[in-house]
N, CA, C and O of each residue as an XYZ file, in Angstrom:
852
protein
N     113.044    159.842      5.696
C     114.237    159.921      6.529
C     115.211    160.942      5.928
O     115.463    160.929      4.723
N     115.755    161.822      6.768
C     116.726    162.817      6.313
C     118.003    162.691      7.126
O     117.963    162.646      8.355
N     119.134    162.634      6.438
C     120.440    162.512      7.067
C     121.230    163.789      6.852
O     120.852    164.631      6.037
N     122.326    163.933      7.583
C     123.188    165.110      7.447
C     124.628    164.651      7.247
O     125.086    163.712      7.899
N     125.341    165.324      6.335
C     126.741    165.016      6.104
C     127.492    166.315      5.861
O     126.998    167.211      5.177
N     128.683    166.408      6.423
C     129.512    167.595      6.243
C     130.625    167.302      5.241
O     131.311    166.284      5.330
N     130.788    168.213      4.289
C     131.795    168.059      3.242
C     132.692    169.295      3.200
O     132.336    170.368      3.686
N     133.859    169.103      2.604
C     134.781    170.210      2.363
C     135.016    170.340      0.866
O     134.906    169.369      0.118
N     135.343    171.560      0.441
C     135.652    171.741     -0.974
C     136.991    171.072     -1.284
O     137.951    171.168     -0.520
N     137.019    170.402     -2.415
C     138.223    169.688     -2.802
C     139.288    170.672     -3.293
O     138.984    171.593     -4.050
N     140.523    170.476     -2.866
C     141.627    171.332     -3.303
C     141.855    171.111     -4.795
O     142.030    169.969     -5.223
N     141.857    172.173     -5.595
C     142.070    172.020     -7.041
C     143.360    171.256     -7.339
O     144.399    171.519     -6.733
N     143.288    170.322     -8.264
C     144.463    169.552     -8.651
C     144.738    168.335     -7.796
O     145.646    167.566     -8.109
N     143.982    168.132     -6.723
C     144.216    166.968     -5.857
C     143.779    165.690     -6.568
O     142.770    165.675     -7.273
N     144.539    164.632     -6.378
C     144.277    163.355     -7.031
C     143.383    162.475     -6.154
O     143.614    162.360     -4.950
N     142.359    161.850     -6.760
C     141.451    160.994     -5.977
C     142.170    159.902     -5.195
O     141.822    159.635     -4.045
N     143.184    159.260     -5.815
C     143.886    158.182     -5.132
C     144.619    158.711     -3.891
O     144.630    158.063     -2.844
N     145.225    159.888     -4.020
C     145.933    160.486     -2.884
C     144.951    160.865     -1.783
O     145.255    160.708     -0.601
N     143.777    161.361     -2.162
C     142.762    161.717     -1.168
C     142.314    160.488     -0.382
O     142.166    160.540      0.839
N     142.103    159.385     -1.094
C     141.653    158.169     -0.419
C     142.719    157.635      0.537
O     142.392    157.067      1.579
N     143.996    157.819      0.183
C     145.062    157.401      1.094
C     145.053    158.224      2.377
O     145.499    157.762      3.427
N     144.536    159.462      2.279
C     144.440    160.342      3.446
C     143.150    160.138      4.233
O     142.894    160.851      5.203
N     142.346    159.175      3.824
C     141.096    158.912      4.533
C     139.949    159.798      4.090
O     138.979    159.980      4.825
N     140.058    160.358      2.874
C     139.009    161.225      2.333
C     138.408    160.588      1.082
O     139.112    159.960      0.291
N     137.109    160.758      0.917
C     136.409    160.225     -0.253
C     136.008    161.382     -1.158
O     135.327    162.300     -0.701
N     136.408    161.367     -2.423
C     135.994    162.416     -3.364
C     134.481    162.371     -3.586
O     133.867    161.304     -3.561
N     133.898    163.542     -3.801
C     132.460    163.637     -4.060
C     132.197    164.838     -4.959
O     133.068    165.686     -5.159
N     130.992    164.896     -5.492
C     130.601    166.033     -6.324
C     129.149    166.381     -6.006
O     128.321    165.502     -5.767
N     128.864    167.666     -6.008
C     127.496    168.167     -5.804
C     127.090    168.925     -7.048
O     127.811    169.812     -7.505
N     125.934    168.579     -7.599
C     125.443    169.319     -8.758
C     123.939    169.552     -8.614
O     123.266    168.907     -7.811
N     123.435    170.491     -9.413
C     122.001    170.786     -9.379
C     121.637    172.021     -8.575
O     120.512    172.508     -8.682
N     122.570    172.547     -7.763
C     122.213    173.697     -6.928
C     122.432    175.026     -7.665
O     121.890    176.055     -7.263
N     123.224    175.002     -8.743
C     123.444    176.204     -9.566
C     123.396    175.826    -11.040
O     124.371    175.983    -11.775
N     122.250    175.329    -11.448
C     122.108    174.933    -12.839
C     123.032    173.781    -13.183
O     123.020    172.745    -12.518
N     123.839    173.966    -14.232
C     124.748    172.907    -14.675
C     126.068    172.928    -13.916
O     126.902    172.044    -14.109
N     126.270    173.925    -13.056
C     127.537    174.037    -12.329
C     127.631    172.964    -11.244
O     126.652    172.684    -10.551
N     128.808    172.370    -11.105
C     129.034    171.363    -10.068
C     130.164    171.809     -9.151
O     130.982    172.652     -9.518
N     130.197    171.233     -7.953
C     131.219    171.565     -6.969
C     131.914    170.275     -6.545
O     131.255    169.311     -6.158
N     133.247    170.255     -6.619
C     134.027    169.098     -6.187
C     134.242    169.163     -4.687
O     134.660    170.190     -4.153
N     133.949    168.047     -4.004
C     133.990    168.013     -2.545
C     134.782    166.805     -2.058
O     135.165    165.935     -2.840
N     135.015    166.772     -0.766
C     135.532    165.584     -0.092
C     134.783    165.425      1.226
O     134.260    166.396      1.772
N     134.734    164.210      1.725
C     134.199    163.944      3.053
C     135.000    162.802      3.653
O     135.626    162.028      2.929
N     134.980    162.700      4.954
C     135.776    161.669      5.602
C     135.255    160.287      5.216
O     134.067    160.102      4.953
N     136.165    159.335      5.190
C     135.780    157.967      4.836
C     134.750    157.425      5.824
O     133.815    156.722      5.440
N     134.933    157.762      7.102
C     133.991    157.305      8.123
C     132.592    157.839      7.859
O     131.615    157.093      7.929
N     132.490    159.156      7.548
C     131.189    159.758      7.276
C     130.573    159.162      6.016
O     129.364    158.940      5.954
N     131.411    158.902      5.012
C     130.915    158.334      3.758
C     130.362    156.929      3.975
O     129.303    156.593      3.445
N     131.066    156.106      4.750
C     130.600    154.747      5.013
C     129.285    154.747      5.782
O     128.391    153.950      5.497
N     129.172    155.650      6.763
C     127.928    155.747      7.529
C     126.777    156.175      6.634
O     125.668    155.651      6.734
N     127.056    157.144      5.752
C     126.021    157.648      4.851
C     125.535    156.557      3.912
O     124.330    156.366      3.745
N     126.470    155.841      3.299
C     126.104    154.795      2.348
C     125.330    153.676      3.036
O     124.448    153.060      2.436
N     125.664    153.420      4.291
C     124.961    152.382      5.048
C     123.526    152.787      5.381
O     122.628    151.946      5.357
N     123.299    154.074      5.692
C     121.980    154.526      6.138
C     121.100    155.068      5.012
O     119.876    155.063      5.140
N     121.691    155.530      3.920
C     120.930    156.166      2.852
C     120.620    155.185      1.733
O     121.343    154.212      1.518
N     119.534    155.460      1.028
C     119.160    154.687     -0.150
C     119.407    155.558     -1.372
O     118.896    156.675     -1.459
N     120.190    155.046     -2.313
C     120.519    155.815     -3.506
C     119.241    156.228     -4.244
O     118.341    155.420     -4.471
N     119.194    157.512     -4.609
C     118.077    158.079     -5.371
C     116.750    158.033     -4.619
O     115.683    157.972     -5.230
N     116.827    158.063     -3.268
C     115.586    158.042     -2.501
C     115.666    158.850     -1.215
O     114.734    159.589     -0.899
N     116.765    158.726     -0.462
C     116.866    159.371      0.848
C     117.331    160.815      0.743
O     118.327    161.104      0.080
N     116.612    161.721      1.396
C     117.030    163.124      1.441
C     118.195    163.284      2.417
O     118.170    162.756      3.528
N     119.205    164.015      1.986
C     120.405    164.235      2.798
C     120.664    165.736      2.886
O     120.634    166.431      1.870
N     120.915    166.234      4.080
C     121.301    167.633      4.245
C     122.820    167.709      4.106
O     123.561    167.250      4.975
N     123.260    168.289      3.011
C     124.690    168.404      2.719
C     125.177    169.773      3.166
O     124.647    170.802      2.745
N     126.189    169.774      4.020
C     126.775    171.031      4.495
C     128.161    171.198      3.878
O     129.016    170.320      3.996
N     128.370    172.342      3.216
C     129.678    172.661      2.652
C     130.009    174.101      3.030
O     129.106    174.853      3.395
N     131.262    174.503      2.956
C     131.608    175.908      3.228
C     130.889    176.833      2.242
O     131.168    176.807      1.044
N     129.975    177.639      2.745
C     129.260    178.577      1.892
C     127.930    178.083      1.363
O     127.202    178.850      0.733
N     127.583    176.799      1.602
C     126.288    176.294      1.117
C     125.842    175.117      1.967
O     126.645    174.286      2.390
N     124.542    175.072      2.203
C     123.940    173.927      2.885
C     122.537    173.748      2.342
O     121.803    174.723      2.180
N     122.165    172.532      2.065
C     120.840    172.282      1.515
C     120.565    170.797      1.380
O     121.423    169.957      1.653
N     119.347    170.492      0.951
C     118.932    169.106      0.801
C     119.383    168.556     -0.553
O     119.392    169.255     -1.566
N     119.752    167.285     -0.526
C     120.219    166.640     -1.750
C     119.886    165.157     -1.701
O     119.583    164.600     -0.646
N     119.949    164.536     -2.868
C     119.827    163.091     -2.977
C     121.200    162.496     -3.258
O     122.022    163.109     -3.939
N     121.440    161.314     -2.739
C     122.636    160.564     -3.098
C     122.333    159.871     -4.421
O     121.575    158.902     -4.467
N     122.937    160.382     -5.505
C     122.604    159.888     -6.833
C     123.437    158.681     -7.248
O     122.947    157.806     -7.961
N     124.697    158.629     -6.807
C     125.561    157.562     -7.293
C     126.642    157.246     -6.265
O     127.173    158.142     -5.608
N     126.955    155.973     -6.138
C     128.022    155.502     -5.263
C     128.950    154.613     -6.082
O     128.529    153.577     -6.597
N     130.200    155.016     -6.200
C     131.175    154.215     -6.929
C     132.076    153.488     -5.935
O     132.577    154.082     -4.981
N     132.273    152.185     -6.177
C     133.104    151.369     -5.295
C     134.111    150.573     -6.121
O     133.985    150.450     -7.339
N     135.109    150.038     -5.427
C     136.079    149.169     -6.080
C     135.356    147.914     -6.583
O     134.483    147.391     -5.890
N     135.707    147.424     -7.781
C     134.971    146.312     -8.399
C     134.817    145.080     -7.526
O     133.749    144.467     -7.531
N     135.861    144.687     -6.761
C     135.712    143.481     -5.944
C     136.000    143.693     -4.454
O     135.514    142.925     -3.624
N     136.783    144.722     -4.098
C     137.036    144.954     -2.672
C     135.884    145.671     -1.984
O     135.692    145.541     -0.775
N     135.122    146.429     -2.764
C     133.995    147.154     -2.184
C     134.362    148.473     -1.539
O     133.505    149.115     -0.932
N     135.637    148.905     -1.654
C     136.058    150.179     -1.071
C     135.352    151.345     -1.766
O     135.152    151.327     -2.980
N     134.978    152.358     -0.977
C     134.320    153.532     -1.550
C     135.307    154.327     -2.399
O     136.443    154.562     -1.989
N     134.859    154.740     -3.592
C     135.708    155.520     -4.492
C     135.198    156.949     -4.676
O     135.982    157.897     -4.699
N     133.861    157.095     -4.809
C     133.330    158.418     -5.159
C     131.829    158.462     -4.882
O     131.129    157.466     -5.067
N     131.334    159.633     -4.432
C     129.905    159.855     -4.204
C     129.427    161.031     -5.039
O     130.172    161.983     -5.272
N     128.181    160.958     -5.486
C     127.573    162.065     -6.233
C     126.287    162.492     -5.533
O     125.442    161.661     -5.200
N     126.151    163.812     -5.313
C     124.953    164.378     -4.697
C     124.229    165.278     -5.702
O     124.855    165.931     -6.537
N     122.896    165.296     -5.602
C     122.092    166.161     -6.457
C     121.204    167.036     -5.580
O     120.364    166.533     -4.833
N     121.396    168.351     -5.677
C     120.621    169.284     -4.860
C     119.163    169.318     -5.299
O     118.870    169.322     -6.495
N     118.245    169.342     -4.325
C     116.817    169.364     -4.641
C     116.185    170.707     -4.301
O     114.980    170.884     -4.483
N     116.975    171.655     -3.811
C     116.430    172.929     -3.325
C     115.667    173.678     -4.406
O     114.619    174.264     -4.134
N     116.182    173.665     -5.629
C     115.563    174.436     -6.701
C     114.662    173.591     -7.590
O     114.257    174.041     -8.662
N     114.343    172.375     -7.163
C     113.560    171.463     -7.991
C     112.103    171.429     -7.541
O     111.815    171.304     -6.351
N     111.182    171.541     -8.507
C     109.762    171.399     -8.192
C     109.385    169.929     -8.007
O     108.515    169.601     -7.200
N     110.042    169.058     -8.753
C     109.792    167.626     -8.637
C     111.073    166.868     -8.964
O     111.982    167.397     -9.604
N     111.123    165.621     -8.512
C     112.313    164.795     -8.699
C     111.924    163.429     -9.234
O     110.820    162.942     -8.992
N     112.846    162.819     -9.962
C     112.686    161.429    -10.355
C     113.435    160.574     -9.337
O     114.642    160.729     -9.149
N     112.712    159.677     -8.688
C     113.303    158.860     -7.625
C     112.905    157.397     -7.822
O     111.982    157.080     -8.572
N     113.629    156.516     -7.126
C     113.318    155.087     -7.110
C     112.807    154.741     -5.714
O     113.511    154.930     -4.722
N     111.592    154.238     -5.647
C     110.972    153.951     -4.350
C     110.745    152.442     -4.223
O     110.126    151.836     -5.097
N     111.242    151.831     -3.141
C     111.046    150.384     -2.945
C     109.566    150.036     -2.789
O     108.794    150.797     -2.206
N     109.187    148.874     -3.319
C     107.832    148.361     -3.161
C     107.818    147.354     -2.011
O     108.673    146.471     -1.930
N     106.841    147.502     -1.133
C     106.720    146.620      0.030
C     105.426    145.826     -0.110
O     104.333    146.374      0.033
N     105.558    144.531     -0.392
C     104.386    143.690     -0.619
C     103.811    143.241      0.719
O     104.520    142.697      1.565
N     102.506    143.482      0.897
C     101.842    143.140      2.160
C     100.629    142.264      1.883
O     100.059    142.289      0.792
N     100.249    141.491      2.889
C      99.100    140.609      2.760
C      99.488    139.255      2.182
O     100.594    139.074      1.674
N      98.556    138.308      2.270
C      98.778    136.978      1.708
C      97.758    136.722      0.611
O      96.550    136.788      0.840
N      98.253    136.433     -0.570
C      97.373    136.233     -1.719
C      96.635    134.897     -1.603
O      97.259    133.879     -1.306
N      95.310    134.883     -1.833
C      94.566    133.615     -1.814
C      95.140    132.603     -2.796
O      95.132    131.399     -2.540
N      95.641    133.106     -3.929
C      96.213    132.194     -4.924
C      97.437    131.458     -4.423
O      97.704    130.333     -4.843
N      98.186    132.088     -3.523
C      99.354    131.433     -2.937
C      98.913    130.326     -1.986
O      99.532    129.263     -1.933
N      97.836    130.579     -1.230
C      97.302    129.556     -0.327
C      96.833    128.331     -1.111
O      96.836    127.215     -0.593
N      96.426    128.552     -2.372
C      95.941    127.450     -3.205
C      97.077    126.742     -3.944
O      96.837    125.842     -4.749
N      98.302    127.150     -3.669
C      99.436    126.474     -4.295
C     100.156    127.284     -5.352
O     101.167    126.833     -5.891
N      99.655    128.482     -5.663
C     100.303    129.328     -6.656
C     101.547    130.003     -6.095
O     101.834    129.914     -4.902
N     102.277    130.675     -6.970
C     103.522    131.345     -6.558
C     103.426    132.834     -6.854
O     103.020    133.236     -7.944
N     103.804    133.652     -5.869
C     103.802    135.102     -6.044
C     105.031    135.500     -6.860
O     106.161    135.216     -6.463
N     104.816    136.147     -7.983
C     105.904    136.526     -8.883
C     105.970    138.052     -8.972
O     105.153    138.671     -9.653
N     106.956    138.664     -8.276
C     107.132    140.120     -8.325
C     108.056    140.452     -9.496
O     109.218    140.047     -9.512
N     107.536    141.184    -10.466
C     108.293    141.512    -11.671
C     109.401    142.507    -11.357
O     110.509    142.371    -11.876
N     109.130    143.502    -10.520
C     110.167    144.417    -10.048
C     109.832    144.882     -8.645
O     108.673    144.851     -8.230
N     110.846    145.312     -7.919
C     110.683    145.641     -6.503
C     110.876    147.128     -6.215
O     110.834    147.539     -5.056
N     111.086    147.932     -7.243
C     111.200    149.381     -7.097
C     110.330    150.058     -8.150
O     110.163    149.549     -9.258
N     109.785    151.205     -7.788
C     108.981    151.978     -8.726
C     109.687    153.284     -9.039
O     110.028    154.043     -8.131
N     109.908    153.547    -10.311
C     110.443    154.837    -10.722
C     109.285    155.823    -10.773
O     108.287    155.584    -11.452
N     109.421    156.927    -10.055
C     108.320    157.873     -9.981
C     108.841    159.302     -9.872
O     110.014    159.538     -9.583
N     107.935    160.244    -10.112
C     108.241    161.663     -9.985
C     107.388    162.215     -8.856
O     106.186    161.954     -8.796
N     108.013    162.988     -7.950
C     107.272    163.515     -6.817
C     107.959    164.772     -6.289
O     109.112    165.026     -6.637
N     107.275    165.569     -5.451
C     107.893    166.759     -4.858
C     109.075    166.379     -3.974
O     109.053    165.314     -3.357
N     110.106    167.219     -3.895
C     111.301    166.904     -3.103
C     111.016    166.611     -1.631
O     111.694    165.784     -1.021
N     110.028    167.279     -1.064
C     109.743    167.098      0.362
C     108.773    165.963      0.643
O     108.424    165.721      1.799
N     108.330    165.259     -0.399
C     107.350    164.185     -0.209
C     107.825    162.879     -0.846
O     107.047    162.185     -1.500
N     109.084    162.551     -0.657
C     109.613    161.304     -1.204
C     109.266    160.169     -0.241
O     109.769    160.158      0.882
N     108.431    159.223     -0.640
C     108.087    158.125      0.274
C     109.256    157.156      0.430
O     109.998    156.914     -0.522
N     109.417    156.606      1.628
C     110.471    155.616      1.855
C     110.145    154.311      1.148
O     111.044    153.591      0.713
N     108.855    154.007      1.034
C     108.429    152.797      0.332
C     106.954    152.943     -0.034
O     106.264    153.836      0.458
N     106.486    152.058     -0.899
C     105.082    152.035     -1.296
C     104.533    150.650     -0.997
O     105.096    149.647     -1.435
N     103.443    150.592     -0.260
C     102.840    149.310      0.069
C     102.020    148.794     -1.112
O     101.244    149.530     -1.722
N     102.210    147.530     -1.413
C     101.467    146.865     -2.479
C     100.678    145.727     -1.844
O     101.259    144.730     -1.415
N      99.346    145.874     -1.781
C      98.484    144.874     -1.148
C      98.185    143.750     -2.136
O      97.582    143.979     -3.185
N      98.607    142.541     -1.796
C      98.386    141.397     -2.696
C      97.307    140.458     -2.155
O      97.118    139.363     -2.685
N      96.599    140.880     -1.102
C      95.661    139.982     -0.419
C      94.418    139.660     -1.242
O      93.590    138.858     -0.811
N      94.270    140.275     -2.430
C      93.099    139.996     -3.261
C      93.456    139.227     -4.531
O      92.597    139.004     -5.384
N      94.714    138.824     -4.659
C      95.155    138.175     -5.893
C      94.939    136.662     -5.848
O      95.442    135.971     -4.963
N      94.182    136.169     -6.820
C      93.982    134.729     -6.994
C      94.938    134.213     -8.062
O      95.662    134.997     -8.676
N      94.947    132.916     -8.286
C      95.813    132.339     -9.315
C      95.453    132.933    -10.678
O      94.291    132.917    -11.084
N      96.452    133.450    -11.372
C      96.226    134.069    -12.679
C      96.003    135.565    -12.628
O      96.008    136.223    -13.668
N      95.803    136.125    -11.423
C      95.598    137.571    -11.290
C      96.932    138.314    -11.316
O      97.986    137.750    -11.022
N      96.853    139.611    -11.682
C      98.054    140.451    -11.716
C      97.699    141.858    -11.268
O      96.560    142.303    -11.413
N      98.682    142.546    -10.725
C      98.520    143.939    -10.308
C      99.393    144.807    -11.196
O     100.568    144.506    -11.408
N      98.810    145.898    -11.723
C      99.511    146.754    -12.677
C      99.891    148.098    -12.051
O      99.405    148.460    -10.979
N     100.762    148.822    -12.738
C     101.250    150.106    -12.232
C     100.099    151.065    -11.954
O     100.091    151.737    -10.923
N      99.127    151.135    -12.859
C      98.037    152.107    -12.684
C      97.125    151.765    -11.511
O      96.294    152.585    -11.120
N      97.265    150.572    -10.946
C      96.433    150.173     -9.811
C      97.071    150.483     -8.461
O      96.452    150.257     -7.422
N      98.291    150.992     -8.462
C      98.969    151.314     -7.208
C      98.356    152.545     -6.554
O      97.884    153.454     -7.236
N      98.367    152.564     -5.230
C      97.946    153.742     -4.473
C      99.189    154.555     -4.146
O     100.000    154.149     -3.313
N      99.342    155.708     -4.806
C     100.525    156.540     -4.644
C     100.219    157.775     -3.804
O      99.064    158.192     -3.721
N     101.232    158.363     -3.182
C     101.025    159.581     -2.394
C     100.576    160.735     -3.295
O     100.842    160.708     -4.496
N      99.906    161.739     -2.744
C      99.495    162.909     -3.531
C     100.696    163.571     -4.204
O     101.740    163.761     -3.581
N     100.540    163.914     -5.463
C     101.608    164.586     -6.197
C     102.609    163.655     -6.846
O     103.507    164.108     -7.557
N     102.467    162.353     -6.612
C     103.411    161.377     -7.169
C     102.874    160.819     -8.477
O     101.683    160.536     -8.603
N     103.772    160.664     -9.454
C     103.397    160.136    -10.763
C     104.363    159.019    -11.151
O     105.574    159.236    -11.159
N     103.853    157.828    -11.472
C     104.758    156.749    -11.885
C     105.342    157.035    -13.269
O     104.690    157.647    -14.114
N     106.566    156.587    -13.484
C     107.235    156.806    -14.766
C     107.213    155.553    -15.640
O     107.579    155.610    -16.814
N     106.788    154.423    -15.075
C     106.628    153.220    -15.874
C     105.285    153.229    -16.606
O     104.385    153.995    -16.262
N     105.163    152.367    -17.621
C     103.919    152.278    -18.376
C     102.777    151.834    -17.455
O     102.962    150.932    -16.638
N     101.588    152.464    -17.578
C     100.469    152.149    -16.679
C     100.066    150.686    -16.676
O      99.638    150.165    -15.646
N     100.198    150.007    -17.826
C      99.743    148.620    -17.919
C     100.821    147.610    -17.543
O     100.604    146.402    -17.644
N     101.967    148.091    -17.116
C     103.052    147.160    -16.778
C     102.698    146.370    -15.518
O     102.213    146.936    -14.539
N     102.942    145.070    -15.552
C     102.633    144.193    -14.414
C     103.701    144.359    -13.340
O     104.900    144.331    -13.617
N     103.234    144.531    -12.114
C     104.141    144.639    -10.968
C     104.312    143.287    -10.294
O     105.429    142.860    -10.001
N     103.189    142.621    -10.053
C     103.221    141.337     -9.363
C     102.046    140.499     -9.848
O     100.992    141.036    -10.189
N     102.229    139.199     -9.877
C     101.156    138.295    -10.300
C     101.257    137.001     -9.502
O     102.256    136.740     -8.831
N     100.203    136.200     -9.590
C     100.207    134.881     -8.960
C     100.207    133.835    -10.060
O      99.240    133.704    -10.810
N     101.303    133.092    -10.147
C     101.451    132.075    -11.175
C     100.849    130.755    -10.696
O     100.919    130.434     -9.510
N     100.246    129.977    -11.635
C      99.680    128.675    -11.238
C     100.763    127.718    -10.769
O     101.924    127.859    -11.152
N     100.394    126.746     -9.942
C     101.397    125.789     -9.447
C     101.994    124.977    -10.584
O     101.301    124.634    -11.543
N     103.286    124.670    -10.476
C     103.960    123.877    -11.500
C     103.647    122.403    -11.315
O     103.518    121.917    -10.191
N     103.527    121.694    -12.439
C     103.259    120.261    -12.388
C     104.525    119.535    -11.953
O     105.576    119.672    -12.579
N     104.418    118.770    -10.887
C     105.564    118.028    -10.360
C     105.443    116.564    -10.784
O     104.460    115.896    -10.463
N     106.438    116.080    -11.499
C     106.444    114.679    -11.947
C     107.123    113.826    -10.892
O     108.279    114.061    -10.539
N     106.389    112.820    -10.382
C     106.940    111.934     -9.361
C     108.031    111.046     -9.954
O     107.997    110.747    -11.148
N     109.011    110.614     -9.128
C     110.102    109.763     -9.624
C     109.604    108.507    -10.311
O     110.192    108.076    -11.303
N     108.495    107.888     -9.789
C     107.967    106.677    -10.398
C     107.512    106.952    -11.818
O     107.717    106.135    -12.715
N     106.882    108.130    -12.020
C     106.398    108.489    -13.341
C     107.554    108.695    -14.301
O     107.474    108.322    -15.472
N     108.652    109.301    -13.792
C     109.825    109.502    -14.629
C     110.379    108.158    -15.069
O     110.757    107.980    -16.227
N     110.424    107.190    -14.113
C     110.925    105.865    -14.453
C     110.068    105.187    -15.493
O     110.590    104.544    -16.404
N     108.732    105.320    -15.371
C     107.823    104.729    -16.349
C     108.047    105.325    -17.729
O     108.054    104.609    -18.730
N     108.233    106.654    -17.778
C     108.448    107.309    -19.067
C     109.741    106.839    -19.712
O     109.797    106.614    -20.921
N     110.807    106.689    -18.876
C     112.085    106.239    -19.413
C     111.968    104.807    -19.938
O     112.563    104.468    -20.961
N     111.202    103.972    -19.238
C     111.021    102.592    -19.681
C     110.298    102.540    -21.013
O     110.659    101.760    -21.893
N     109.264    103.380    -21.162
C     108.530    103.438    -22.420
C     109.424    103.885    -23.555
O     109.374    103.329    -24.652
N     110.263    104.918    -23.286
C     111.184    105.405    -24.317
C     112.160    104.308    -24.707
O     112.490    104.158    -25.884
N     112.630    103.527    -23.711
C     113.596    102.462    -23.972
C     112.975    101.374    -24.832
O     113.585    100.888    -25.784
N     111.741    100.996    -24.477
C     111.057     99.970    -25.255
C     110.810    100.425    -26.675
O     110.973     99.652    -27.619
N     110.414    101.683    -26.832
C     110.157    102.224    -28.171
C     111.429    102.197    -28.993
O     111.409    101.854    -30.175
N     112.556    102.568    -28.353
C     113.828    102.595    -29.067
C     114.248    101.207    -29.496
O     114.783    101.046    -30.593
N     114.020    100.170    -28.645
C     114.403     98.788    -28.958
C     113.623     98.268    -30.141
O     114.179     97.609    -31.019
N     112.321     98.567    -30.167
C     111.484     98.118    -31.271
C     111.940     98.743    -32.571
O     111.994     98.085    -33.610
N     112.271    100.043    -32.500
C     112.689    100.734    -33.708
C     113.967    100.146    -34.238
O     114.117     99.980    -35.449
N     114.934     99.813    -33.320
C     116.201     99.262    -33.764
C     116.000     97.888    -34.384
O     116.671     97.541    -35.356
N     115.056     97.082    -33.813
C     114.792     95.744    -34.336
C     114.236     95.824    -35.743
O     114.624     95.055    -36.622
N     113.332     96.753    -35.945
C     112.737     96.908    -37.258
C     113.752     97.358    -38.285
O     113.609     97.076    -39.475
N     114.784     98.060    -37.825
C     115.750     98.627    -38.753
C     116.761     97.596    -39.227
O     117.469     97.853    -40.201
N     116.864     96.394    -38.554
C     117.863     95.376    -38.935
C     117.343     94.577    -40.143
O     116.283     93.960    -40.042
N     118.048     94.569    -41.266
C     117.578     93.833    -42.450
C     117.719     92.327    -42.270
O     118.602     91.858    -41.551
N     116.835     91.567    -42.934
C     116.897     90.109    -42.861
C     118.040     89.615    -43.749
O     118.296     90.165    -44.820
N     118.727     88.555    -43.276
C     119.859     87.991    -44.012
C     119.398     86.701    -44.703
O     118.726     85.873    -44.088
N     119.736     86.542    -45.901
C     119.389     85.315    -46.620
C     118.165     85.520    -47.432
O     117.714     84.598    -48.111
């Protein structure tokens, strides 16, 4: 998915708080000229729409600015700690990049036989850090769990990735597994155990009382 957003160059010396009062969100674009960055602004409405539709470090965005337009990733979104108001956006240009490091959501499909037998599907993480060409960023990666029995696990090196994509996690790292069912103790059994503990405690206390006389 590719989105488009229009930005303006930020007036030198302008304060972020004053910009936000005017309905503008401060932003920065970097990566299009080496280490050089460009300070930008965009309307609050456009910023909210972008944040709602884009996935950080995954969705390609066509950024238009006076004098430059190109594809970029939304690298960072800063918000107010508890109000959730947008404070600042960061874009990273991909035009001059042969490959990018991105975070791709994992989409688990199928029903594991181990789950049907009472086991629990345990997903260790739900995103994969990977390196891939800028024009071939997958929206998600399907992880088929339909062959996993109780005690089985799926590792990073077993994933089916798009051509040109390389995972950045360790190959042997577990992505998802099927854990055995937990032993459930019935209330009656709990009561029996408590009664046994009580009886044991009473006997011990009786033995501990010294004889008088």
